[in-house]
C-alpha positions as CSV (number, residue, x, y, z in Angstrom):
1,X,86.0,48.3,90.0
2,X,87.4,51.4,88.5
3,X,89.6,53.8,90.7
4,X,87.9,57.0,91.4
5,X,89.0,61.0,89.8
6,X,91.6,62.2,91.6
7,X,90.6,65.0,93.7
8,X,91.2,68.4,91.6
9,X,94.2,70.2,93.4
10,X,93.6,73.5,94.0
11,X,95.4,76.7,92.4
12,X,97.2,78.9,95.1
13,X,96.7,82.1,96.9
14,X,98.6,84.8,95.1
15,X,101.1,85.5,97.7
16,X,102.8,89.0,98.2
17,X,105.8,87.5,96.4
18,X,104.8,87.6,93.3
19,X,104.5,91.0,93.5
20,X,107.5,91.8,91.9
21,X,107.6,89.8,89.0
22,X,103.6,91.7,88.6
23,X,105.5,95.1,89.0
24,X,108.4,94.0,86.4
25,X,105.0,93.6,83.5
26,X,102.8,96.7,84.6
27,X,105.8,98.5,84.1
28,X,106.7,97.5,80.3
29,X,103.4,97.5,79.8
30,X,103.1,101.2,80.9
31,X,106.3,102.1,79.3
32,X,105.5,100.2,75.7
33,X,102.0,102.5,75.7
34,X,103.9,105.6,76.4
35,X,106.5,104.9,74.0
36,X,104.2,103.8,71.2
37,X,102.2,107.0,72.0
38,X,104.6,109.3,71.7
39,X,106.2,107.9,68.1
40,X,103.1,106.9,66.9
41,X,100.1,108.4,68.1
42,X,97.9,108.1,65.4
43,X,97.4,104.0,66.8
44,X,95.7,105.6,69.7
45,X,93.0,107.7,67.6
46,X,93.0,111.2,66.2
47,X,93.7,114.8,67.2
48,X,92.1,117.9,68.4
49,X,88.9,119.1,66.5
50,X,89.8,121.6,64.1
51,X,88.2,124.9,64.7
52,X,88.3,128.5,62.8
53,X,87.6,131.5,65.1
54,X,85.2,128.8,67.5
55,X,83.6,127.4,64.9
56,X,83.8,123.7,64.3
57,X,85.7,123.1,60.8
58,X,83.0,120.6,59.0
59,X,83.1,118.7,55.8
60,X,80.7,117.1,54.0
61,X,78.9,116.4,57.4
62,X,82.1,115.1,59.4
63,X,83.8,117.1,61.8
64,X,87.4,117.5,60.8
65,X,90.3,116.5,62.7
66,X,93.7,117.2,62.9
67,X,96.3,114.5,63.2
68,X,97.8,113.6,66.3
69,X,101.4,115.1,66.9
70,X,103.8,112.8,67.2
71,X,106.6,113.5,69.3
72,X,104.7,115.2,72.2
73,X,106.7,114.9,75.7
74,X,103.3,114.5,77.5
75,X,102.8,111.5,75.7
76,X,105.7,110.3,77.5
77,X,104.0,110.1,81.0
78,X,102.5,106.4,81.2
79,X,106.4,105.5,80.5
80,X,107.2,107.9,83.4
81,X,105.0,106.0,85.6
82,X,106.0,102.4,84.0
83,X,109.6,103.2,84.6
84,X,109.3,104.0,88.5
85,X,107.2,101.0,88.7
86,X,109.4,98.6,86.6
87,X,112.2,100.3,88.8
88,X,110.8,99.3,91.9
89,X,110.1,95.7,90.8
90,X,113.5,95.4,90.3
91,X,114.6,96.6,93.2
92,X,112.3,94.3,95.2
93,X,113.6,91.2,93.3
94,X,117.2,91.7,93.5
95,X,117.1,93.0,97.2
96,X,114.4,91.3,98.9
97,X,114.7,93.2,102.1
98,X,113.6,96.1,100.8
99,X,110.8,94.8,99.2
100,X,108.2,96.4,101.3
101,X,109.7,99.8,100.8
102,X,109.6,99.4,96.8
103,X,106.4,98.2,96.7
104,X,105.4,100.8,98.5
105,X,106.6,103.4,96.0
106,X,105.2,101.1,93.3
107,X,101.8,101.4,94.6
108,X,102.6,105.2,94.6
109,X,103.4,105.5,91.4
110,X,100.4,103.8,90.4
111,X,98.4,105.8,92.6
112,X,99.8,109.0,90.3
113,X,99.3,107.1,87.2
114,X,95.7,106.8,88.2
115,X,94.6,110.2,88.9
116,X,97.1,111.5,86.1
117,X,95.6,109.5,83.6
118,X,92.8,111.3,84.1
119,X,93.6,114.5,83.2
120,X,93.6,114.2,79.8
121,X,90.2,112.4,79.8
122,X,88.8,115.6,81.5
123,X,90.8,118.8,79.8
124,X,89.2,116.9,76.4
125,X,85.6,116.5,78.0
126,X,86.3,112.4,77.3
127,X,86.7,112.3,73.6
128,X,87.3,108.9,73.1
129,X,88.3,109.2,69.1
130,X,91.1,111.7,70.7
131,X,94.6,109.5,70.8
132,X,95.3,111.5,74.3
133,X,91.7,110.3,76.0
134,X,92.8,106.8,75.2
135,X,96.0,106.9,76.2
136,X,95.2,108.5,79.4
137,X,92.2,106.4,80.2
138,X,95.2,102.9,79.2
139,X,97.7,104.6,82.0
140,X,94.5,105.0,84.3
141,X,92.8,101.4,83.7
142,X,96.7,99.9,83.8
143,X,96.9,101.7,87.0
144,X,94.2,101.0,88.9
145,X,94.4,97.4,88.4
146,X,98.4,97.2,89.5
147,X,97.2,99.7,92.3
148,X,94.5,96.5,93.4
149,X,96.8,93.8,92.8
150,X,99.5,96.2,95.6
151,X,96.2,96.7,97.7
152,X,95.6,93.1,97.8
153,X,99.5,91.8,98.1
154,X,99.5,94.1,101.3
155,X,96.4,92.9,103.0
156,X,98.0,88.9,101.9
157,X,101.1,90.0,103.4
158,X,99.7,91.3,106.6
159,X,98.3,88.2,107.3
160,X,101.2,86.2,106.7
161,X,102.8,88.3,108.8
162,X,100.1,87.7,111.5
163,X,100.3,83.7,110.8
164,X,104.0,83.5,111.5
165,X,104.8,82.6,107.2
166,X,108.0,83.7,106.2
167,X,107.5,84.8,102.7
């Protein structure tokens, strides 16, 4: 007679203590996006549509675009938001007593990144061929996802505190 298969072990629910690690990961990701957009924006798309006295320049039925300019300081916006999130993650890992404040700072930076990433998208009418729009969407989506994880973590931390679980 064979033994019945073992019951699958449930995967543990994420806890508030995983958020500093997530902050480091998302911070590094946003820094990488910002640095790559600064050094080589052509990886993300093209530049603006060429115009001549308000007329769009067309050659052989194709709208011409200028190449994206490397070194635009505004392309470092994701890196700035990422640096704040990374710093908050490192502080909360190094000093667990300050985790609450550091993670709230990371959530605020993620909120600013979510809103700030939409600025180039709106200003350029969501022209997804432009590098600035692609980088803006990347910053918005990455920041929004991290912000959602932060809110979930805050809810879990509150539940753990009410249940008397020490994190």
